[in-house]
mmJSON file of the N, C-alpha and C atoms, coordinates in Angstrom:
{"data_MODEL":{"atom_site":{
"group_PDB":["ATOM","ATOM","ATOM","ATOM","ATOM","ATOM","ATOM","ATOM","ATOM","ATOM","ATOM","ATOM","ATOM","ATOM","ATOM","ATOM","ATOM","ATOM","ATOM","ATOM","ATOM","ATOM","ATOM","ATOM","ATOM","ATOM","ATOM","ATOM","ATOM","ATOM","ATOM","ATOM","ATOM","ATOM","ATOM","ATOM","ATOM","ATOM","ATOM","ATOM","ATOM","ATOM","ATOM","ATOM","ATOM","ATOM","ATOM","ATOM","ATOM","ATOM","ATOM","ATOM","ATOM","ATOM","ATOM","ATOM","ATOM","ATOM","ATOM","ATOM","ATOM","ATOM","ATOM","ATOM","ATOM","ATOM","ATOM","ATOM","ATOM","ATOM","ATOM","ATOM","ATOM","ATOM","ATOM","ATOM","ATOM","ATOM","ATOM","ATOM","ATOM","ATOM","ATOM","ATOM","ATOM","ATOM","ATOM","ATOM","ATOM","ATOM","ATOM","ATOM","ATOM","ATOM","ATOM","ATOM","ATOM","ATOM","ATOM","ATOM","ATOM","ATOM","ATOM","ATOM","ATOM","ATOM","ATOM","ATOM","ATOM","ATOM","ATOM","ATOM","ATOM","ATOM","ATOM","ATOM","ATOM","ATOM","ATOM","ATOM","ATOM","ATOM","ATOM","ATOM","ATOM","ATOM","ATOM","ATOM","ATOM","ATOM","ATOM","ATOM","ATOM","ATOM","ATOM","ATOM","ATOM","ATOM","ATOM","ATOM","ATOM","ATOM","ATOM","ATOM","ATOM","ATOM","ATOM","ATOM","ATOM","ATOM","ATOM","ATOM","ATOM","ATOM","ATOM","ATOM","ATOM","ATOM","ATOM","ATOM","ATOM","ATOM","ATOM","ATOM","ATOM","ATOM","ATOM","ATOM","ATOM","ATOM","ATOM","ATOM","ATOM","ATOM","ATOM","ATOM","ATOM","ATOM","ATOM","ATOM","ATOM","ATOM","ATOM","ATOM","ATOM","ATOM","ATOM","ATOM","ATOM"],
"id":[1,2,3,4,5,6,7,8,9,10,11,12,13,14,15,16,17,18,19,20,21,22,23,24,25,26,27,28,29,30,31,32,33,34,35,36,37,38,39,40,41,42,43,44,45,46,47,48,49,50,51,52,53,54,55,56,57,58,59,60,61,62,63,64,65,66,67,68,69,70,71,72,73,74,75,76,77,78,79,80,81,82,83,84,85,86,87,88,89,90,91,92,93,94,95,96,97,98,99,100,101,102,103,104,105,106,107,108,109,110,111,112,113,114,115,116,117,118,119,120,121,122,123,124,125,126,127,128,129,130,131,132,133,134,135,136,137,138,139,140,141,142,143,144,145,146,147,148,149,150,151,152,153,154,155,156,157,158,159,160,161,162,163,164,165,166,167,168,169,170,171,172,173,174,175,176,177,178,179,180,181,182,183,184,185,186,187,188,189],
"type_symbol":["N","C","C","N","C","C","N","C","C","N","C","C","N","C","C","N","C","C","N","C","C","N","C","C","N","C","C","N","C","C","N","C","C","N","C","C","N","C","C","N","C","C","N","C","C","N","C","C","N","C","C","N","C","C","N","C","C","N","C","C","N","C","C","N","C","C","N","C","C","N","C","C","N","C","C","N","C","C","N","C","C","N","C","C","N","C","C","N","C","C","N","C","C","N","C","C","N","C","C","N","C","C","N","C","C","N","C","C","N","C","C","N","C","C","N","C","C","N","C","C","N","C","C","N","C","C","N","C","C","N","C","C","N","C","C","N","C","C","N","C","C","N","C","C","N","C","C","N","C","C","N","C","C","N","C","C","N","C","C","N","C","C","N","C","C","N","C","C","N","C","C","N","C","C","N","C","C","N","C","C","N","C","C","N","C","C","N","C","C"],
"label_atom_id":["N","CA","C","N","CA","C","N","CA","C","N","CA","C","N","CA","C","N","CA","C","N","CA","C","N","CA","C","N","CA","C","N","CA","C","N","CA","C","N","CA","C","N","CA","C","N","CA","C","N","CA","C","N","CA","C","N","CA","C","N","CA","C","N","CA","C","N","CA","C","N","CA","C","N","CA","C","N","CA","C","N","CA","C","N","CA","C","N","CA","C","N","CA","C","N","CA","C","N","CA","C","N","CA","C","N","CA","C","N","CA","C","N","CA","C","N","CA","C","N","CA","C","N","CA","C","N","CA","C","N","CA","C","N","CA","C","N","CA","C","N","CA","C","N","CA","C","N","CA","C","N","CA","C","N","CA","C","N","CA","C","N","CA","C","N","CA","C","N","CA","C","N","CA","C","N","CA","C","N","CA","C","N","CA","C","N","CA","C","N","CA","C","N","CA","C","N","CA","C","N","CA","C","N","CA","C","N","CA","C","N","CA","C","N","CA","C","N","CA","C"],
"label_alt_id":[null,null,null,null,null,null,null,null,null,null,null,null,null,null,null,null,null,null,null,null,null,null,null,null,null,null,null,null,null,null,null,null,null,null,null,null,null,null,null,null,null,null,null,null,null,null,null,null,null,null,null,null,null,null,null,null,null,null,null,null,null,null,null,null,null,null,null,null,null,null,null,null,null,null,null,null,null,null,null,null,null,null,null,null,null,null,null,null,null,null,null,null,null,null,null,null,null,null,null,null,null,null,null,null,null,null,null,null,null,null,null,null,null,null,null,null,null,null,null,null,null,null,null,null,null,null,null,null,null,null,null,null,null,null,null,null,null,null,null,null,null,null,null,null,null,null,null,null,null,null,null,null,null,null,null,null,null,null,null,null,null,null,null,null,null,null,null,null,null,null,null,null,null,null,null,null,null,null,null,null,null,null,null,null,null,null,null,null,null],
"label_comp_id":["MET","MET","MET","PRO","PRO","PRO","LYS","LYS","LYS","THR","THR","THR","ILE","ILE","ILE","ILE","ILE","ILE","LEU","LEU","LEU","TYR","TYR","TYR","ARG","ARG","ARG","SER","SER","SER","PRO","PRO","PRO","HIS","HIS","HIS","HIS","HIS","HIS","GLY","GLY","GLY","ASN","ASN","ASN","THR","THR","THR","LYS","LYS","LYS","LYS","LYS","LYS","LEU","LEU","LEU","LEU","LEU","LEU","ASP","ASP","ASP","ALA","ALA","ALA","ILE","ILE","ILE","VAL","VAL","VAL","GLN","GLN","GLN","ALA","ALA","ALA","ASP","ASP","ASP","PRO","PRO","PRO","ASP","ASP","ASP","VAL","VAL","VAL","VAL","VAL","VAL","LEU","LEU","LEU","ALA","ALA","ALA","LYS","LYS","LYS","ALA","ALA","ALA","GLY","GLY","GLY","GLU","GLU","GLU","ASP","ASP","ASP","ASP","ASP","ASP","PHE","PHE","PHE","ASP","ASP","ASP","ILE","ILE","ILE","ALA","ALA","ALA","GLN","GLN","GLN","PHE","PHE","PHE","ASP","ASP","ASP","THR","THR","THR","VAL","VAL","VAL","GLY","GLY","GLY","ILE","ILE","ILE","ALA","ALA","ALA","SER","SER","SER","GLY","GLY","GLY","VAL","VAL","VAL","TYR","TYR","TYR","ALA","ALA","ALA","GLY","GLY","GLY","LYS","LYS","LYS","PRO","PRO","PRO","HIS","HIS","HIS","ARG","ARG","ARG","SER","SER","SER","VAL","VAL","VAL"],
"label_asym_id":["A","A","A","A","A","A","A","A","A","A","A","A","A","A","A","A","A","A","A","A","A","A","A","A","A","A","A","A","A","A","A","A","A","A","A","A","A","A","A","A","A","A","A","A","A","A","A","A","A","A","A","A","A","A","A","A","A","A","A","A","A","A","A","A","A","A","A","A","A","A","A","A","A","A","A","A","A","A","A","A","A","A","A","A","A","A","A","A","A","A","A","A","A","A","A","A","A","A","A","A","A","A","A","A","A","A","A","A","A","A","A","A","A","A","A","A","A","A","A","A","A","A","A","A","A","A","A","A","A","A","A","A","A","A","A","A","A","A","A","A","A","A","A","A","A","A","A","A","A","A","A","A","A","A","A","A","A","A","A","A","A","A","A","A","A","A","A","A","A","A","A","A","A","A","A","A","A","A","A","A","A","A","A","A","A","A","A","A","A"],
"label_entity_id":["1","1","1","1","1","1","1","1","1","1","1","1","1","1","1","1","1","1","1","1","1","1","1","1","1","1","1","1","1","1","1","1","1","1","1","1","1","1","1","1","1","1","1","1","1","1","1","1","1","1","1","1","1","1","1","1","1","1","1","1","1","1","1","1","1","1","1","1","1","1","1","1","1","1","1","1","1","1","1","1","1","1","1","1","1","1","1","1","1","1","1","1","1","1","1","1","1","1","1","1","1","1","1","1","1","1","1","1","1","1","1","1","1","1","1","1","1","1","1","1","1","1","1","1","1","1","1","1","1","1","1","1","1","1","1","1","1","1","1","1","1","1","1","1","1","1","1","1","1","1","1","1","1","1","1","1","1","1","1","1","1","1","1","1","1","1","1","1","1","1","1","1","1","1","1","1","1","1","1","1","1","1","1","1","1","1","1","1","1"],
"label_seq_id":[1,1,1,2,2,2,3,3,3,4,4,4,5,5,5,6,6,6,7,7,7,8,8,8,9,9,9,10,10,10,11,11,11,12,12,12,13,13,13,14,14,14,15,15,15,16,16,16,17,17,17,18,18,18,19,19,19,20,20,20,21,21,21,22,22,22,23,23,23,24,24,24,25,25,25,26,26,26,27,27,27,28,28,28,29,29,29,30,30,30,31,31,31,32,32,32,33,33,33,34,34,34,35,35,35,36,36,36,37,37,37,38,38,38,39,39,39,40,40,40,41,41,41,42,42,42,43,43,43,44,44,44,45,45,45,46,46,46,47,47,47,48,48,48,49,49,49,50,50,50,51,51,51,52,52,52,53,53,53,54,54,54,55,55,55,56,56,56,57,57,57,58,58,58,59,59,59,60,60,60,61,61,61,62,62,62,63,63,63],
"pdbx_PDB_ins_code":[null,null,null,null,null,null,null,null,null,null,null,null,null,null,null,null,null,null,null,null,null,null,null,null,null,null,null,null,null,null,null,null,null,null,null,null,null,null,null,null,null,null,null,null,null,null,null,null,null,null,null,null,null,null,null,null,null,null,null,null,null,null,null,null,null,null,null,null,null,null,null,null,null,null,null,null,null,null,null,null,null,null,null,null,null,null,null,null,null,null,null,null,null,null,null,null,null,null,null,null,null,null,null,null,null,null,null,null,null,null,null,null,null,null,null,null,null,null,null,null,null,null,null,null,null,null,null,null,null,null,null,null,null,null,null,null,null,null,null,null,null,null,null,null,null,null,null,null,null,null,null,null,null,null,null,null,null,null,null,null,null,null,null,null,null,null,null,null,null,null,null,null,null,null,null,null,null,null,null,null,null,null,null,null,null,null,null,null,null],
"Cartn_x":[9.256,8.218,8.609,8.509,8.853,7.933,8.517,7.737,7.402,6.139,5.662,5.082,5.398,4.792,4.192,3.038,2.417,2.274,2.954,2.887,1.691,0.745,-0.486,-0.95,-1.86,-2.566,-3.964,-4.97,-6.364,-7.214,-6.976,-7.602,-9.053,-9.5,-10.817,-11.947,-12.213,-13.334,-12.921,-11.633,-11.148,-11.174,-11.346,-11.424,-10.119,-8.996,-7.704,-7.544,-7.916,-7.811,-8.72,-9.905,-10.812,-10.169,-9.534,-8.851,-7.702,-6.931,-5.808,-6.276,-7.38,-7.936,-8.287,-8.804,-9.121,-7.842,-6.773,-5.496,-4.965,-5.04,-4.557,-5.415,-6.698,-7.568,-7.155,-6.776,-6.334,-4.929,-4.086,-2.717,-2.35,-2.604,-2.363,-0.909,0.025,1.434,1.802,0.904,1.145,0.966,1.918,1.885,1.489,0.567,0.182,0.819,1.303,1.895,1.331,0.73,0.169,1.3,1.4,2.467,2.451,3.598,3.74,3.332,2.837,2.385,3.002,3.085,3.575,5.092,5.725,7.165,7.411,8.377,8.737,10.158,10.789,12.142,12.032,12.185,11.986,12.955,14.087,15.076,14.569,13.517,12.954,12.083,11.812,10.849,11.525,11.024,11.519,10.816,9.554,8.734,8.077,8.127,7.504,6.521,5.269,4.26,3.833,3.264,2.761,1.332,0.429,-0.977,-1.502,-2.216,-2.767,-3.89,-4.795,-5.744,-4.99,-5.657,-5.025,-5.682,-4.855,-5.323,-4.686,-5.481,-4.993,-3.867,-4.04,-3.081,-1.852,-1.822,-0.659,-1.106,-0.223,-0.568,-0.563,-1.122,-1.131,0.303,0.504,1.843,2.662,2.017,2.762,3.352,2.821,3.35,4.514],
"Cartn_y":[12.991,12.859,11.739,12.003,10.975,9.755,8.604,7.37,6.963,6.609,6.257,4.851,4.088,2.778,2.769,2.147,1.978,0.482,0.024,-1.363,-1.459,-2.348,-2.37,-3.79,-3.852,-5.097,-4.713,-5.351,-5.02,-6.29,-7.242,-8.554,-8.674,-7.813,-8.036,-7.375,-6.14,-5.458,-4.75,-4.629,-3.983,-2.472,-1.894,-0.437,0.249,-0.32,0.257,0.253,-0.822,-0.916,0.099,0.33,1.335,2.718,3.045,4.322,4.425,3.365,3.364,3.447,2.808,2.903,4.353,5.091,6.508,7.311,6.981,7.667,7.399,6.159,5.797,6.466,6.587,7.258,8.731,9.356,10.753,10.89,9.887,9.915,8.53,8.274,6.948,6.484,7.395,7.002,6.283,6.284,5.583,4.082,3.292,1.841,1.229,0.257,-0.466,-1.846,-2.293,-3.627,-4.282,-5.442,-6.16,-6.804,-6.437,-6.929,-8.449,-9.048,-10.486,-11.249,-10.56,-11.26,-10.721,-9.405,-8.807,-8.638,-8.852,-8.636,-7.233,-6.55,-5.223,-4.927,-4.005,-3.556,-2.175,-2.106,-0.847,0.238,-0.151,0.817,1.641,1.193,1.911,3.093,3.256,4.254,5.316,6.548,7.668,7.754,7.335,7.424,6.079,5.628,4.367,4.658,4.229,4.38,3.024,3.007,1.772,2.032,1.107,1.254,-0.086,-0.039,-1.257,-0.896,-1.821,-1.692,-1.86,-1.575,-1.689,-2.85,-3.747,-4.947,-4.976,-4.793,-4.748,-3.728,-2.576,-1.492,-1.608,-2.602,-2.814,-3.003,-2.672,-2.95,-4.453,-4.858,-6.263,-6.802,-8.012,-8.562,-8.647,-8.735,-8.812,-7.469,-6.394,-5.058,-4.788],
"Cartn_z":[-12.582,-11.572,-10.6,-9.292,-8.302,-8.431,-8.233,-8.263,-6.833,-6.614,-5.275,-5.286,-4.254,-4.042,-2.637,-2.523,-1.206,-0.953,0.079,0.521,1.46,1.16,1.952,2.262,3.202,3.516,3.977,3.389,3.678,3.626,4.546,4.421,4.904,5.764,6.377,5.597,5.839,5.188,3.905,3.65,2.435,2.481,3.664,3.755,3.386,3.771,3.411,1.897,1.25,-0.215,-0.892,-0.355,-0.932,-0.889,0.213,0.341,-0.666,-0.784,-1.719,-3.163,-3.497,-4.855,-5.184,-4.207,-4.417,-4.65,-3.933,-4.126,-5.529,-5.977,-7.317,-8.391,-8.14,-9.102,-9.249,-8.149,-8.18,-8.763,-8.559,-9.061,-9.595,-10.881,-11.463,-11.444,-11.138,-11.087,-9.793,-8.814,-7.552,-7.795,-7.318,-7.462,-6.123,-6.154,-4.944,-4.965,-3.811,-3.692,-2.44,-2.605,-1.463,-0.669,0.604,1.476,1.543,1.378,1.483,0.237,-0.805,-2.006,-3.288,-3.436,-4.674,-4.621,-5.776,-5.898,-6.438,-5.89,-6.364,-5.942,-6.658,-6.339,-5.714,-4.417,-3.685,-4.154,-4.715,-5.18,-6.366,-7.031,-8.175,-7.759,-6.471,-6.015,-5.153,-5.307,-4.517,-3.167,-3.15,-1.942,-1.679,-0.434,-0.035,1.093,0.9,1.938,2.456,3.635,4.242,4.682,4.339,4.718,5.219,6.327,6.909,7.854,8.024,9.105,10.42,11.512,12.828,13.57,14.067,14.755,16.129,17.169,18.552,18.7,18.02,18.137,17.257,16.367,15.504,14.065,13.094,11.696,11.44,10.306,9.922,9.947,10.401,10.595,9.297,8.13,6.876,6.477,7.052,6.743,7.663],
"occupancy":[1.0,1.0,1.0,1.0,1.0,1.0,1.0,1.0,1.0,1.0,1.0,1.0,1.0,1.0,1.0,1.0,1.0,1.0,1.0,1.0,1.0,1.0,1.0,1.0,1.0,1.0,1.0,1.0,1.0,1.0,1.0,1.0,1.0,1.0,1.0,1.0,1.0,1.0,1.0,1.0,1.0,1.0,1.0,1.0,1.0,1.0,1.0,1.0,1.0,1.0,1.0,1.0,1.0,1.0,1.0,1.0,1.0,1.0,1.0,1.0,1.0,1.0,1.0,1.0,1.0,1.0,1.0,1.0,1.0,1.0,1.0,1.0,1.0,1.0,1.0,1.0,1.0,1.0,1.0,1.0,1.0,1.0,1.0,1.0,1.0,1.0,1.0,1.0,1.0,1.0,1.0,1.0,1.0,1.0,1.0,1.0,1.0,1.0,1.0,1.0,1.0,1.0,1.0,1.0,1.0,1.0,1.0,1.0,1.0,1.0,1.0,1.0,1.0,1.0,1.0,1.0,1.0,1.0,1.0,1.0,1.0,1.0,1.0,1.0,1.0,1.0,1.0,1.0,1.0,1.0,1.0,1.0,1.0,1.0,1.0,1.0,1.0,1.0,1.0,1.0,1.0,1.0,1.0,1.0,1.0,1.0,1.0,1.0,1.0,1.0,1.0,1.0,1.0,1.0,1.0,1.0,1.0,1.0,1.0,1.0,1.0,1.0,1.0,1.0,1.0,1.0,1.0,1.0,1.0,1.0,1.0,1.0,1.0,1.0,1.0,1.0,1.0,1.0,1.0,1.0,1.0,1.0,1.0,1.0,1.0,1.0,1.0,1.0,1.0],
"B_iso_or_equiv":[0.0,0.0,0.0,0.0,0.0,0.0,0.0,0.0,0.0,0.0,0.0,0.0,0.0,0.0,0.0,0.0,0.0,0.0,0.0,0.0,0.0,0.0,0.0,0.0,0.0,0.0,0.0,0.0,0.0,0.0,0.0,0.0,0.0,0.0,0.0,0.0,0.0,0.0,0.0,0.0,0.0,0.0,0.0,0.0,0.0,0.0,0.0,0.0,0.0,0.0,0.0,0.0,0.0,0.0,0.0,0.0,0.0,0.0,0.0,0.0,0.0,0.0,0.0,0.0,0.0,0.0,0.0,0.0,0.0,0.0,0.0,0.0,0.0,0.0,0.0,0.0,0.0,0.0,0.0,0.0,0.0,0.0,0.0,0.0,0.0,0.0,0.0,0.0,0.0,0.0,0.0,0.0,0.0,0.0,0.0,0.0,0.0,0.0,0.0,0.0,0.0,0.0,0.0,0.0,0.0,0.0,0.0,0.0,0.0,0.0,0.0,0.0,0.0,0.0,0.0,0.0,0.0,0.0,0.0,0.0,0.0,0.0,0.0,0.0,0.0,0.0,0.0,0.0,0.0,0.0,0.0,0.0,0.0,0.0,0.0,0.0,0.0,0.0,0.0,0.0,0.0,0.0,0.0,0.0,0.0,0.0,0.0,0.0,0.0,0.0,0.0,0.0,0.0,0.0,0.0,0.0,0.0,0.0,0.0,0.0,0.0,0.0,0.0,0.0,0.0,0.0,0.0,0.0,0.0,0.0,0.0,0.0,0.0,0.0,0.0,0.0,0.0,0.0,0.0,0.0,0.0,0.0,0.0,0.0,0.0,0.0,0.0,0.0,0.0],
"pdbx_formal_charge":[null,null,null,null,null,null,null,null,null,null,null,null,null,null,null,null,null,null,null,null,null,null,null,null,null,null,null,null,null,null,null,null,null,null,null,null,null,null,null,null,null,null,null,null,null,null,null,null,null,null,null,null,null,null,null,null,null,null,null,null,null,null,null,null,null,null,null,null,null,null,null,null,null,null,null,null,null,null,null,null,null,null,null,null,null,null,null,null,null,null,null,null,null,null,null,null,null,null,null,null,null,null,null,null,null,null,null,null,null,null,null,null,null,null,null,null,null,null,null,null,null,null,null,null,null,null,null,null,null,null,null,null,null,null,null,null,null,null,null,null,null,null,null,null,null,null,null,null,null,null,null,null,null,null,null,null,null,null,null,null,null,null,null,null,null,null,null,null,null,null,null,null,null,null,null,null,null,null,null,null,null,null,null,null,null,null,null,null,null],
"auth_seq_id":[1,1,1,2,2,2,3,3,3,4,4,4,5,5,5,6,6,6,7,7,7,8,8,8,9,9,9,10,10,10,11,11,11,12,12,12,13,13,13,14,14,14,15,15,15,16,16,16,17,17,17,18,18,18,19,19,19,20,20,20,21,21,21,22,22,22,23,23,23,24,24,24,25,25,25,26,26,26,27,27,27,28,28,28,29,29,29,30,30,30,31,31,31,32,32,32,33,33,33,34,34,34,35,35,35,36,36,36,37,37,37,38,38,38,39,39,39,40,40,40,41,41,41,42,42,42,43,43,43,44,44,44,45,45,45,46,46,46,47,47,47,48,48,48,49,49,49,50,50,50,51,51,51,52,52,52,53,53,53,54,54,54,55,55,55,56,56,56,57,57,57,58,58,58,59,59,59,60,60,60,61,61,61,62,62,62,63,63,63],
"auth_comp_id":["MET","MET","MET","PRO","PRO","PRO","LYS","LYS","LYS","THR","THR","THR","ILE","ILE","ILE","ILE","ILE","ILE","LEU","LEU","LEU","TYR","TYR","TYR","ARG","ARG","ARG","SER","SER","SER","PRO","PRO","PRO","HIS","HIS","HIS","HIS","HIS","HIS","GLY","GLY","GLY","ASN","ASN","ASN","THR","THR","THR","LYS","LYS","LYS","LYS","LYS","LYS","LEU","LEU","LEU","LEU","LEU","LEU","ASP","ASP","ASP","ALA","ALA","ALA","ILE","ILE","ILE","VAL","VAL","VAL","GLN","GLN","GLN","ALA","ALA","ALA","ASP","ASP","ASP","PRO","PRO","PRO","ASP","ASP","ASP","VAL","VAL","VAL","VAL","VAL","VAL","LEU","LEU","LEU","ALA","ALA","ALA","LYS","LYS","LYS","ALA","ALA","ALA","GLY","GLY","GLY","GLU","GLU","GLU","ASP","ASP","ASP","ASP","ASP","ASP","PHE","PHE","PHE","ASP","ASP","ASP","ILE","ILE","ILE","ALA","ALA","ALA","GLN","GLN","GLN","PHE","PHE","PHE","ASP","ASP","ASP","THR","THR","THR","VAL","VAL","VAL","GLY","GLY","GLY","ILE","ILE","ILE","ALA","ALA","ALA","SER","SER","SER","GLY","GLY","GLY","VAL","VAL","VAL","TYR","TYR","TYR","ALA","ALA","ALA","GLY","GLY","GLY","LYS","LYS","LYS","PRO","PRO","PRO","HIS","HIS","HIS","ARG","ARG","ARG","SER","SER","SER","VAL","VAL","VAL"],
"auth_asym_id":["A","A","A","A","A","A","A","A","A","A","A","A","A","A","A","A","A","A","A","A","A","A","A","A","A","A","A","A","A","A","A","A","A","A","A","A","A","A","A","A","A","A","A","A","A","A","A","A","A","A","A","A","A","A","A","A","A","A","A","A","A","A","A","A","A","A","A","A","A","A","A","A","A","A","A","A","A","A","A","A","A","A","A","A","A","A","A","A","A","A","A","A","A","A","A","A","A","A","A","A","A","A","A","A","A","A","A","A","A","A","A","A","A","A","A","A","A","A","A","A","A","A","A","A","A","A","A","A","A","A","A","A","A","A","A","A","A","A","A","A","A","A","A","A","A","A","A","A","A","A","A","A","A","A","A","A","A","A","A","A","A","A","A","A","A","A","A","A","A","A","A","A","A","A","A","A","A","A","A","A","A","A","A","A","A","A","A","A","A"],
"auth_atom_id":["N","CA","C","N","CA","C","N","CA","C","N","CA","C","N","CA","C","N","CA","C","N","CA","C","N","CA","C","N","CA","C","N","CA","C","N","CA","C","N","CA","C","N","CA","C","N","CA","C","N","CA","C","N","CA","C","N","CA","C","N","CA","C","N","CA","C","N","CA","C","N","CA","C","N","CA","C","N","CA","C","N","CA","C","N","CA","C","N","CA","C","N","CA","C","N","CA","C","N","CA","C","N","CA","C","N","CA","C","N","CA","C","N","CA","C","N","CA","C","N","CA","C","N","CA","C","N","CA","C","N","CA","C","N","CA","C","N","CA","C","N","CA","C","N","CA","C","N","CA","C","N","CA","C","N","CA","C","N","CA","C","N","CA","C","N","CA","C","N","CA","C","N","CA","C","N","CA","C","N","CA","C","N","CA","C","N","CA","C","N","CA","C","N","CA","C","N","CA","C","N","CA","C","N","CA","C","N","CA","C","N","CA","C","N","CA","C","N","CA","C"],
"pdbx_PDB_model_num":[1,1,1,1,1,1,1,1,1,1,1,1,1,1,1,1,1,1,1,1,1,1,1,1,1,1,1,1,1,1,1,1,1,1,1,1,1,1,1,1,1,1,1,1,1,1,1,1,1,1,1,1,1,1,1,1,1,1,1,1,1,1,1,1,1,1,1,1,1,1,1,1,1,1,1,1,1,1,1,1,1,1,1,1,1,1,1,1,1,1,1,1,1,1,1,1,1,1,1,1,1,1,1,1,1,1,1,1,1,1,1,1,1,1,1,1,1,1,1,1,1,1,1,1,1,1,1,1,1,1,1,1,1,1,1,1,1,1,1,1,1,1,1,1,1,1,1,1,1,1,1,1,1,1,1,1,1,1,1,1,1,1,1,1,1,1,1,1,1,1,1,1,1,1,1,1,1,1,1,1,1,1,1,1,1,1,1,1,1]
}}}
């Protein structure tokens, strides 16, 4: 089974994290990593996703 990691940042209202929690609930094999805080080896994953709120038309700077 492919391994998936989603690199995310959700500092304000937490809406991005709520969405990601629903994804993990549907597929517990998905790993979440908080951008700029969590350590992970990207080479261990087949699929890498990025999730962030949008701030002035751009994702969070840590993503």
